[in-house]
C-alpha positions in Angstrom: 0.0 0.0 0.0 1.4 3.4 -0.9 2.3 5.8 1.9 -0.2 8.3 0.7 -3.2 6.0 0.8 -4.3 6.8 4.4 -4.0 10.5 3.6 -6.1 10.2 0.6 -8.8 8.5 2.8 -8.5 11.5 5.3 -8.9 13.7 2.4 -12.2 12.2 1.4 -13.4 12.8 4.9 -12.2 16.4 4.8 -14.0 17.0 1.4 -17.1 15.6 2.8 -17.0 18.0 5.8 -17.5 21.0 3.7 -14.6 22.9 5.5 -13.1 24.0 2.1 -16.1 26.1 1.4 -15.1 28.5 4.3 -11.8 29.7 3.0 -11.0 33.2 1.5 -11.2 33.6 -2.2 -8.4 34.8 -4.4 -6.8 37.3 -4.0 -6.8 36.8 -0.3 -5.3 37.7 3.1 -5.7 34.8 5.5 -8.4 35.1 8.2 -5.8 35.2 10.9 -3.8 37.9 9.0 -0.6 35.8 9.6 2.3 34.9 7.3 4.2 32.2 9.1 7.7 31.1 8.2 8.8 27.9 9.7 10.8 24.7 9.2 9.9 21.7 7.0 10.5 19.5 10.0 7.3 17.3 10.5 7.8 17.7 14.3 6.9 21.5 13.8 3.5 21.3 12.1 1.7 24.6 12.5 -1.7 23.0 12.6 -0.6 20.9 15.6 1.8 23.3 17.3 -0.2 26.5 16.9 -3.7 25.3 16.1 -3.6 27.0 12.6 -6.8 26.1 10.7 -7.4 26.1 7.0 -7.5 29.7 5.7 -6.0 31.4 8.8 -2.4 31.7 7.8 -0.1 31.6 4.8 2.6 29.1 5.8 6.0 29.1 4.1 8.2 26.1 5.2 11.8 25.4 4.2 14.9 23.9 5.8 15.4 25.6 9.1 12.6 28.1 8.5 15.1 30.5 7.2 14.3 33.8 5.5 15.6 33.1 2.0 15.5 35.2 -1.2 12.5 33.0 -2.3 10.6 33.8 1.0 11.2 37.5 0.5 9.9 37.4 -3.1 6.8 35.5 -1.9 6.2 38.2 0.8 6.8 41.0 -1.8 4.0 39.5 -4.0 1.5 39.3 -1.0 2.3 42.9 0.1 1.9 44.0 -3.6 -1.5 42.4 -3.6 -2.5 44.1 -0.4 -1.2 47.6 -1.4 -3.3 47.2 -4.6 -6.4 46.9 -2.5 -7.2 43.3 -3.3 -8.3 42.9 0.3 -10.3 44.9 2.8 -8.3 43.5 5.7 -5.7 45.5 7.7 -2.2 44.2 7.1 -0.9 41.3 9.1 2.0 39.8 11.1 4.9 38.0 9.8 6.0 35.3 12.4 9.4 33.6 11.9 9.6 30.4 14.0 12.8 28.5 14.5 13.0 25.4 16.7 15.3 23.5 18.9 16.9 20.2 17.7 16.6 21.4 14.1 17.8 19.0 11.5 19.3 21.9 9.5 22.1 21.9 12.1 23.6 19.0 10.3 24.6 21.6 7.6 27.3 22.6 10.1 29.1 19.3 9.6 31.9 20.0 7.1 31.7 16.6 5.3 27.9 16.5 5.1 27.9 20.1 3.8 30.6 19.5 1.2 28.9 16.4 0.0 25.5 18.3 -0.3 27.2 21.1 -2.3 28.9 18.6 -4.6 25.5 17.0 -5.2 24.1 20.3 -6.5 22.7 21.6 -3.3 23.4 25.1 -1.9 27.0 26.2 -2.0 28.9 25.6 1.2 28.6 29.2 2.5 24.8 29.2 2.0 24.5 25.7 3.6 26.4 26.8 6.6 24.1 29.9 6.9 21.0 27.8 6.7 22.1 25.7 9.8 20.0 26.5 12.9 22.3 25.7 15.8 21.1 28.5 18.1 17.4 29.2 17.2 17.1 32.3 19.4 20.0 33.8 17.4 18.9 32.7 13.9 15.4 33.9 14.3 16.8 37.3 15.3 19.0 37.3 12.2 15.9 36.4 10.0 13.7 39.1 11.5 16.4 41.6 10.9 16.7 40.4 7.3 12.9 40.9 6.7 12.9 44.3 8.3 15.7 45.5 6.0 14.8 43.8 2.7 14.5 46.4 0.0 11.8 44.4 -1.7 9.5 44.8 1.4 10.4 48.4 2.2 7.3 50.0 0.6 5.0 48.2 3.0 7.1 47.1 6.0 5.8 49.9 8.1 2.3 48.3 7.9 3.5 45.0 9.2 4.4 43.4 12.5 7.5 41.1 12.2 8.1 38.8 15.1 10.6 36.0 16.0 9.8 32.9 18.0 11.3 29.6 19.1 9.5 26.4 19.4 11.0 24.1 22.0 10.4 20.5 20.9 10.9 19.1 24.4 8.3 21.3 26.1 6.0 22.1 23.2 6.1 25.8 24.0 6.6 28.7 21.7 8.7 31.5 23.2 8.8 35.1 21.8 12.3 36.2 21.0 11.7 39.3 18.9 8.5 41.4 19.1 
């Protein structure tokens, strides 16, 4: 049986519930007015950890939950939509959440990083930067990166940008940058 089979069964139950009928149309700002940037780690699922429901937040997930050029471009698009009055909602918060015991920390290992770069992954410098070894430090760096990104400058005054750390052991999210 393929791994996706139970999830397809869950999808049939979801579709039958009608929950998909209560989401914002395009162009949209999520109900919770939140743009969440977090890690791809399955232990950091926003629906479970934060109770994020369908339509409440835009969730960007990547290795380490880092603010990459791609994340900034996506945010610039959302801000552009808002500035062009595609939504009646006030602007929203950007929340960057890094977590303890992040697998991206393996990128700090010289041999693993070199092998990944040789395989066609990020260059070694980018890979090392992506490593989340001290989440309270890296989340501060990423919040500063967002606040100073030229692509976001036209609208950054209308947005709250915060940084948070999720502790895998306790299950708690702590504010690092307000």
